[in-house]
Backbone as a ProteinNet text record, in pm:
[ID]
protein_1_A
[PRIMARY]
XXXXXXXXXXXXXXXXXXXXXXXXXXXXXXXXXXXXXXXXXXXXXXXXXXXXXXXXXXXXXXXXXXXXXXXXXXXXXXXXXXXXXXXXXXXXXXXXXXXXXXXXXXXXXXXXXXXXXXXXXXXXXXXXXXXXXXXXXXXXXXXXXXXXXXXXXXXXXXXXXXXXXXXXXXXXXXXXXXXXXXXXXXXXXXXX
[TERTIARY]
3002.8	2978.3	3189.9	3195.6	3392.3	3388.5	3485.4	3493.9	3501.6	3521.9	3602.9	3480.6	3492.6	3371	3370	3194.7	3122.6	3233.5	3219.7	3293.7	3241.7	3088.4	2977.1	2964.5	3052.3	3000.3	3126.7	3037.3	3158.8	3274.5	3374.4	3514.5	3532.3	3463.9	3455.5	3630.4	3722.7	3802.4	3896.6	3878.8	3870.1	3805.7	3670.6	3595.4	3623	3700.1	3797.9	3950.3	3969.9	4140.8	4139.6	4226.5	4253.1	4449.9	4426.4	4517.9	4629.3	4590.6	4694.7	4774	4730.9	4821.7	4890.7	4945.8	5039.8	5196.6	5151.5	5246.8	5341.7	5372.2	5400.7	5285.2	5394	5300.1	5298.8	5122.1	5167.6	5214.6	5296.5	5282.3	5193	5142.4	5049.4	5219.7	5150.7	5219.6	5167	5254.9	5188.6	5157.1	4983.2	4942	4935.5	4981.9	5024.1	4976.6	4924.8	4825.5	4889.1	4788.6	4804.1	4878.1	4957.9	5017.5	5177.9	5145.7	5285.4	5315.6	5396.4	5409.7	5398.3	5350.1	5374.8	5264.3	5138.7	5047.5	4977.3	5074.1	5041.6	5149.2	5237.2	5292.7	5249.8	5251.3	5162.5	5261.2	5187.4	5264	5280.6	5443	5531.9	5457	5410.5	5374.3	5500.5	5408.8	5496.4	5480.2	5609.6	5620.8	5513.8	5395.7	5264.4	5335.9	5474.3	5540.4	5680.1	5719.6	5862.9	5802.9	5909.5	5894.8	5825.7	5887.9	5897	5713.6	5671.5	5555.3	5417.4	5488.2	5420	5331.1	5514.8	5508.4	5411.7	5431.4	5343	5237.2	5142.6	4972	4965.1	5053.6	5032.5	5025.3	5114.3	5107.4	4971.8	4919.2	4789.7	4704.4	4695.2	4573.5	4616.9	4731.6	4719	4699.7	4710.5	4687.7	4571.7	4471.7	4378.4	4247.6	4273.2	4195.7	4222.3	4335.4	4334.7	4285.6	4211.6	4187	4055	3974.8	3820.8	3749.7	3673.3	3587.6	3689.6	3798.6	3895	3786.6	3765.1	3751	3855.8	3964.9	3997.5	4150.1	4305.2	4431.9	4523.4	4624.2	4677.4	4846.3	4895.3	5041	5105.2	5081.6	5103.3	5034.2	4933.5	4911.9	5016.9	5095.8	5188.1	5329.3	5286.4	5392.6	5525	5482.2	5501.6	5379.5	5506.2	5429.6	5452.7	5309.4	5309.1	5161.9	5169.7	4994.6	4938.9	4947.9	4936.2	4780.6	4674.7	4581.7	4489.5	4412.1	4365.7	4247.3	4115.2	3998.5	3888.5	3804.9	3687.8	3607.7	3482.1	3350.2	3297.8	3318.9	3214.4	3148.4	3190.9	3138.2	3044.3	3058.3	3038.6	2824.5	2779.8	2622.4	2572.5	2700.2	2604.5	2688.4	2701.6	2766	2654.8	2613.1	2530.3	2613.8	2670.1	2749.9	2907	2977.5	3132.8	3221.2	3329	3446.3	3501.5	3411.6	3551.9	3710.2	3757.2	3909.6	3962.1	4022.4	4149.3	4248.2	4357.6	4464.9	4463.6	4507.4	4534.4	4676.5	4722.7	4838.9	4813.8	4804.5	4865.3	4728.8	4614.2	4456.8	4460.3	4405.1	4279.7	4127.8	4063.6	3921.8	3879.5	3833.8	3808.1	3682.9	3583.5	3468.4	3376.9	3317.4	3274	3125.5	3016.7	2902.3	2794.1	2736.9	2560	2696.6	2705.8	2784.3	2712.4	2726.5	2682.6	2709.3	2680.4	2794.4	2713	2857.9	2815.9	2909.8	2945.9	3028.1	3106.7	3260.1	3395	3430.5	3530.3	3590	3776.4	3844.2	4017.9	4083.2	4152.4	4204.2	4354.7	4367.6	4517	4452.2	4350.7	4246.6	4148.5	4221.9	4125.2	4031.3	4010.2	3940	3818.3	3840.6	3737.5	3665.6	3578.4	3473.9	3404.7	3428.3	3413.1	3233.8	3214.5	3123.8	3194.9	3186.4	3270.5	3158	3188.2	3072	3202.1	3114.7	3205.2	3129.7	3169.4	3096.9	3012.2	2919.5	2867.9	2856.7	2882.3	2909.3	3090.4	3136.7	3263.9	3295.7	3386.2	3500.1	3613.4	3681.8	3817.8	3922.3	4050.6	4088.4	4291.8	4276.8	4422.5	4518.8	4599.2	4706.8	4669.8	4695	4706	4837.1	4862.3	4976.6	5009.2	5128.5	5204.1	5216.6	5117.6	5095.3	5080.3	5036	5052.7	4944.8	4854.9	4711.6	4642.2	4579.8	4504.7	4346.2	4286.9	4160.3	4085	3941.8	3848.7	3784.4	3673.6	3534.2	3468.6	3319.2	3236.9	3256	3201.1	3146.8	3057	2996.7	2882.8	2857.1	2790.8	2760.2	2850	2916.9	3014.6	3149.8	3119.7	3228.5	3280.9	3258	3289.7	3309.9	3277	3361.6	3447.5	3468.7	3622.8	3716	3672.9	3761.2	3898.9	3746.6	3824.8	3849.8	3844.3	3894.3	4018.8	4081.9	4195.3	4256	4179.6	4277.8	4318.2	4216.3	4273	4398.1	4403	4531.3	4708.4	4656.5	4764.7	4767.7	4696.3	4771.5	4796	4820	4845.4	4749.5	4630.6	4475.6	4435.3	4385.5	4333	4164.9	4089.8	3922.8	3911.8	3983.6	3988.5	4010.2	4117.8	4128.8	3990.2	3877.7	3781.9	3666.3	3651.3	3529.3	3536.4	3381	3349.3	3401.9	3473.9	3517.1	3473	3483.9	3485.9	3327.2	3261.4	3083.7	3099.6	3190.6	3198.1	3217.2	3354	3398	3342.1	3332.4	3295.2	3364.5	3337	3440	3407.9	3490.8	3430.6	3358.8	3260.5	3173.4	3196	3224.2	3250	3408.4	3453.1	3641.6	3603.5	3595	3635.2	3706.5
-1215.3	-1158.1	-1196.6	-1113.8	-1205.8	-1239.8	-1274.4	-1340.3	-1238	-1101.5	-1023.2	-973.7	-912.2	-848.3	-746.9	-694.7	-560	-502.8	-350.2	-276	-155.1	-198	-161.8	-173	-318.3	-369.5	-308.9	-303.2	-263	-308.4	-309.2	-381.6	-447.5	-647	-661.4	-716.2	-681.8	-644.7	-537.1	-424.7	-264.1	-259.9	-326	-322	-378.8	-465	-557.9	-519.8	-450.6	-377.2	-327.3	-324.6	-226.4	-219.3	-90.9	-93.9	-188.8	-271.7	-387.9	-438.4	-440.3	-540.5	-486.6	-345.5	-242.1	-321.5	-334	-401.8	-303.7	-195.5	-67	30	135.6	168.4	291.2	388.5	543.8	635.4	722.8	839.6	992.6	1059.5	1174.1	1251.5	1312.8	1368.4	1530.1	1642.7	1772.5	1773.6	1859.5	1876.7	1994.3	2003.8	2121.4	2225.4	2338.5	2449.9	2525.3	2566.7	2660.5	2771.7	2820	2814.7	2727.8	2589.2	2543.8	2445.4	2498.4	2386.5	2312.6	2189.1	2036.7	1988.7	2140.9	2091.7	2123.3	2223.3	2229.4	2107	2057.7	1903.9	1818.2	1745.8	1631.9	1478.7	1451.5	1355.4	1233.1	1178	1054.1	933.7	870.5	726.6	649.8	519.1	475	367.5	261.7	90.4	109.9	41.2	37.1	-101.4	-150.4	-241.8	-190.1	-91.6	-61.6	-20	-38.3	9.1	140.2	271.4	411	430.4	373.2	372.3	308.6	178.4	129.8	251.5	277.5	368.4	538.4	544.5	710.5	629.8	543.9	465	465.2	394.3	412.7	559.1	633.5	787.5	871.4	837.8	889.6	866.5	749.7	704.2	747	710.7	766.7	940.7	981.6	1108.4	1215.1	1073.1	1158.2	1115.5	976.8	964.9	1047.8	1149.6	1217.2	1348.4	1382.2	1508.8	1522.3	1577.1	1567.5	1631.1	1543	1545.9	1532.2	1432.5	1429.5	1296.5	1308.7	1193.2	1117.6	1233.2	1184.9	1258.1	1188	1250.6	1242.2	1308.9	1284.4	1330.2	1234.1	1218.4	1412.2	1416.6	1580	1711.2	1640.1	1705.1	1694.7	1574	1560.1	1633.8	1648.8	1719.8	1594.4	1497.8	1450.9	1435.2	1461.3	1467	1327.2	1258.3	1132.8	1050.3	980.6	983.3	819.6	895.4	800.8	841.9	775.7	899.3	766.5	851.1	727.4	797.4	743.3	769.5	682	753.1	703.9	774.3	761.8	853.7	776.7	649.8	603.3	637.7	758.7	823.9	942.9	1015.7	1103.5	1121.9	1267.3	1195.3	1189.7	1266.8	1273.7	1110.3	1075.4	883.4	801.3	757.5	651.2	526	438.7	354.3	405.8	290.3	309.1	176.8	185.4	81.3	67.7	141.9	192.1	230	237.2	275.4	222.5	294.7	209.2	340.4	242.8	317.5	307	399.5	365.7	431.7	316.2	382.3	382.8	481.9	523.7	485.1	561.4	558.6	629.7	573.7	640.4	652.4	725.2	717.8	623.9	560.1	483.2	537.7	538.8	576.4	661.3	783	873	916.5	944.5	1004.9	1090.6	1117.7	1247.7	1309.2	1429.3	1561.2	1624.6	1671.9	1747	1810.3	1970.9	2061.7	2050.3	2052.7	2025.1	2133.4	2140.9	2232.7	2112.6	2155.8	2121.7	2210.3	2076.2	2145.4	2110	2192.9	2125	2122.4	2019.3	2045.7	2165.8	2117.1	2239	2391.1	2369.3	2533.6	2546	2572.7	2530	2653.6	2799.8	2890	2903	2827.4	2831.7	2671.2	2722.7	2589.3	2632.2	2551.2	2628.6	2466.8	2557	2437.6	2409.7	2290.3	2237.1	2101.1	2118.8	1990.1	1874.7	1812	1625.2	1536.6	1414.2	1341.9	1243.3	1180.7	1132.7	961.2	975.1	792.7	813.7	726.4	641.7	541.6	464.1	354.9	367.3	253	347.2	248.8	265.8	142.6	168.2	121.5	147.2	11	80.5	-44.2	26.7	-174	-150.3	-117.9	-83.9	-31.1	-185.8	-202.2	-357.5	-464.5	-480.6	-623.3	-582.4	-434.1	-422.7	-433	-558.2	-590.6	-492.4	-499.9	-416.1	-482.2	-323.1	-345.1	-231.3	-263.2	-167.1	-161.1	-86.4	-29.8	66.1	60.8	145.3	216.9	379.7	425.7	585.1	562.7	699.4	776.6	890.6	971.4	1007.6	1050	1133.8	1073	919.1	874.3	882	927.2	924	1068.4	1172.7	1324.4	1342.6	1232	1252.7	1155.4	1095.2	991.8	1087.1	1161.6	1304.3	1374.7	1417.4	1512.9	1500.9	1389.3	1314	1272.6	1229.9	1221.7	1356.4	1452.3	1594.8	1618.4	1628.4	1622.1	1587.4	1460.4	1374.7	1423	1516.2	1550.1	1692.4	1719.7	1902.4	1973.5	1920.7	2060.8	2042	2124.2	2173.2	2205.3	2231	2215.9	2361.4	2486	2630.9	2620.1	2516	2495.6	2508.2	2447.4	2317.9	2437.1	2533.8	2608	2681.5	2738.9	2817.2	2944.4	2994.3	3089.2	3164.8	3338.8	3362.8	3369.9	3364.8	3311.2	3220	3115.2	2977.6	2918.3	3003.3	3051.4	3111.4	2995.8	3077.3	3015.8	3131.9	3159.8	3068.9	3029.2	2866.8	2895.2	2822.4	2888	2797.5	2685	2549.1	2500.4	2501	2447.9	2327.5	2194.5	2121	2096.3
793.4	913.7	971.5	1025.1	1049.9	1177.8	1218.2	1367.1	1430.6	1400.2	1514.9	1566.3	1709.7	1775.2	1738.8	1792.7	1737.2	1799.8	1757.7	1798.2	1880.9	1872.6	2019.8	2112.5	2143.7	2299.3	2352.8	2519.8	2616.3	2634.3	2681.7	2711.1	2812.2	2847.2	2981.9	3062.7	2968.2	3004.6	3078.2	2985.9	3022.3	3155.5	3199.1	3288.5	3442	3402.5	3478.5	3522.7	3452.2	3470.2	3573.1	3710.2	3785.3	3812.2	3877	3889.5	3973.9	4014.9	4114.4	4005.8	3906.4	3760.6	3768.1	3758.3	3735.6	3840.9	3965.1	4080.4	4105.3	4070.8	4134.3	4219.1	4292.1	4394.6	4369.1	4282.9	4243.9	4277.1	4261.6	4374.6	4292	4441.6	4403	4301.4	4223.5	4157	4171.5	4120.4	4082.5	3964.1	3960.4	3794.9	3752.2	3658.5	3623.7	3512.9	3528.5	3503.9	3341.6	3312	3197.5	3232.5	3196	3038.4	3022.9	3146.9	3121.4	2984	2904.5	2757.6	2761.7	2853.1	2860.8	2785.7	2849.3	2822.7	2663.3	2554.6	2466.3	2351.3	2454.3	2364.6	2328.8	2183.1	2144	2220.1	2278.2	2372.9	2231.4	2332.8	2186.5	2227	2123.3	2124.3	2280.3	2331.6	2459.9	2436.9	2486.2	2551.3	2622.4	2621.3	2733.3	2866.8	2774	2872.6	2961.5	2921.1	2971.2	3124.1	3202.3	3368.5	3344.6	3298.1	3349.5	3289.4	3160.9	3162.1	3267.8	3309.3	3414.8	3543.1	3553.2	3681	3640.9	3548.9	3480.2	3573.2	3459.6	3508.8	3649.6	3754.2	3831	3873.8	3847	3897	3860.2	3759.7	3739.7	3830.8	3819.4	3901.5	4023.5	4061	4221.5	4224.5	4158	4160.1	4121.4	4023.3	4001.8	4161.3	4179.4	4327.1	4425.3	4472.8	4540	4510	4462	4355.1	4348.5	4465.6	4471.5	4286	4279.1	4140	3982.8	4015.9	3917	3841.3	3741.5	3636	3534.4	3510.8	3435.7	3473	3407	3367.8	3284.9	3243	3124.5	3151	3110.5	3145.2	3140.5	3037.3	3032.5	3126.7	3235.9	3345.5	3429.1	3404.2	3557.2	3453.9	3356	3299.5	3218	3183.2	3074.7	2990.4	2837.5	2684	2653.5	2678.3	2615.8	2650.4	2530.7	2454.4	2640.7	2754.4	2842.7	2931.1	2950.6	3051	3086	3242.9	3349.3	3297.4	3380.9	3380.7	3447.8	3555.6	3635.1	3612.3	3559.4	3610.5	3655	3744.7	3857.5	3912	4016.9	4122.3	4074.6	3949.6	3849.1	3818.1	3897.6	3892.8	3719.5	3684	3501.1	3443.2	3513.6	3418.1	3440.3	3321.1	3290.4	3294.9	3164.2	3157.5	3167.2	3260.7	3259.4	3242.7	3251.9	3266.1	3454.2	3460.1	3610.3	3576.8	3667.1	3729.5	3585.6	3430.7	3392.1	3324.4	3256.1	3191.7	3040.8	2976.7	2841.9	2784.6	2723.9	2608.3	2472.1	2477.4	2239.9	2206.7	2237.6	2225.1	2140.3	2022.2	1924.9	1940.2	1886.2	1867.4	1684.7	1700.7	1580.9	1499.5	1642.9	1594.9	1585.6	1618.3	1703.1	1610.1	1730.5	1678.5	1783	1712.2	1828.8	1861.2	1793.3	1854.9	1951.6	2113.6	2182.5	2276.3	2339.1	2409.7	2495.9	2572.7	2748.1	2838.8	2971.1	3005.6	3054.7	3063.2	3128.2	3198.6	3257.9	3342.6	3348.6	3391.9	3364.3	3538.4	3575.7	3670.6	3667.4	3481	3439.7	3388.2	3421.8	3396.3	3520.9	3655	3756.1	3792.7	3736.1	3667.4	3660.6	3520.1	3456.7	3378.9	3350.9	3258.4	3148.6	3053.2	2863.7	2893.9	2761.1	2702.5	2553.4	2514	2426.8	2358	2230	2131.6	2146.6	2190.9	2142.3	2091.7	2074.4	2043.7	2132.8	2185.8	2253.5	2250.5	2141.4	2143.3	2036.9	2071	2061.9	2023.5	1973	1979.6	1972.7	2071.9	2127.8	2090	2088	2101.4	2186	2202.8	2308.4	2376.9	2374.1	2467.4	2659	2714.3	2851.7	2916.2	2986.8	3096.5	3157	3087	3195	3045.1	3045.8	2933	2785.2	2785.8	2635.2	2537	2639.5	2546.6	2471.1	2325.7	2272.2	2315.7	2364.3	2422.9	2288.5	2263.7	2181.5	2258.9	2236.9	2303.2	2299.5	2342.9	2316.7	2449.6	2425.5	2506.2	2507.1	2579.2	2564.4	2675	2622.2	2740	2798.8	2907.6	3003.2	2997	2985.7	2994.7	2862.7	2734.1	2546.5	2612.9	2699.6	2699.7	2755.3	2897.6	2943	2868.1	2801.6	2689.6	2594.1	2571.8	2447.7	2474.3	2597.3	2694	2740.4	2749.9	2800.6	2679.2	2521.5	2426.2	2406.6	2420.3	2337.9	2439.8	2540.2	2674.1	2554.5	2576.9	2454.7	2329	2264.1	2120.2	2195.8	2281.7	2327.2	2327.4	2352.4	2349.5	2468.8	2551.4	2649.7	2611.7	2664.6	2680.1	2579.4	2632	2585.9	2497.9	2371.2	2236.4	2151	2224.1	2203.7	2197.8	2230.7	2271	2167.3	2130.7	2043.6	2027.5	2129	2131.6	2264.9	2370.3	2432.8	2514.6	2492.7	2515.4	2564.8	2508.3	2580.1	2666	2752.7	2827.9	3004	3096.9	3205.5	3311.8	3408.6	3555	3644.7	3660.7	3786	3903.7	3918.9	4004.7	4152.6	4161.3	4248.4	4242.6	4398.9	4361.8	4455	4365.2	4439.5	4522.7
[MASK]
++++++++++++++++++++++++++++++++++++++++++++++++++++++++++++++++++++++++++++++++++++++++++++++++++++++++++++++++++++++++++++++++++++++++++++++++++++++++++++++++++++++++++++++++++++++++++++++++

C-alpha cells in the first residue's frame, strides 16, 4: 500500500470549503441560453489563484444562489469559456451524500462507474429536460479557487450527476448533446 489516501473517500477539505475563502463579493450574472456559442466552446484551463478566476468563482456561487432550483453552474453559462464551475446539491430532494457548496477549477474525472439514466434540466436550456445516462459513482480531481490546492474526492448519485453535467459545460456540451435521441427530450413541466 502506498501512502496516498484512498480515492474512494469523501473530501473533508472540500466539504469545509466556503465562498468566504475567496475574499471577494460575488456578483449575480446573466445566465446565457442555447444557442449562445459560448455554450459549445470548450473551456480553457485557468490559474486558480488569478484574481479574475477568484472573482469568477464568487460570481458563479452568487448567481447559483439566487437561481431557484439551481444545483450547479459553469463558467460557460455566464459567458466565459473557462474550466470553472460551482456545485451545491445539499438542498435537492434527490441528494443522498454531498460536499456542500464548492467551486472547482480545471476539474477532471479520474474514475467512474455504474451508469444510470435519469432526467436532467439546465438553466441554459430552460424549456426542456432530458434523459441522460451518466456514472453514478465518480472520483474527481480539481483545484480550489484562491489557493490552487488540489483535491481528489468521491461523489455518488445526484452529486455525481451534477458534477458530470458541469464538467460537460466546461467541455462545451449541454445535456442535449448527451441524450439518446429526440424521444429522450421532454418539455419542462415545472419552472422553478
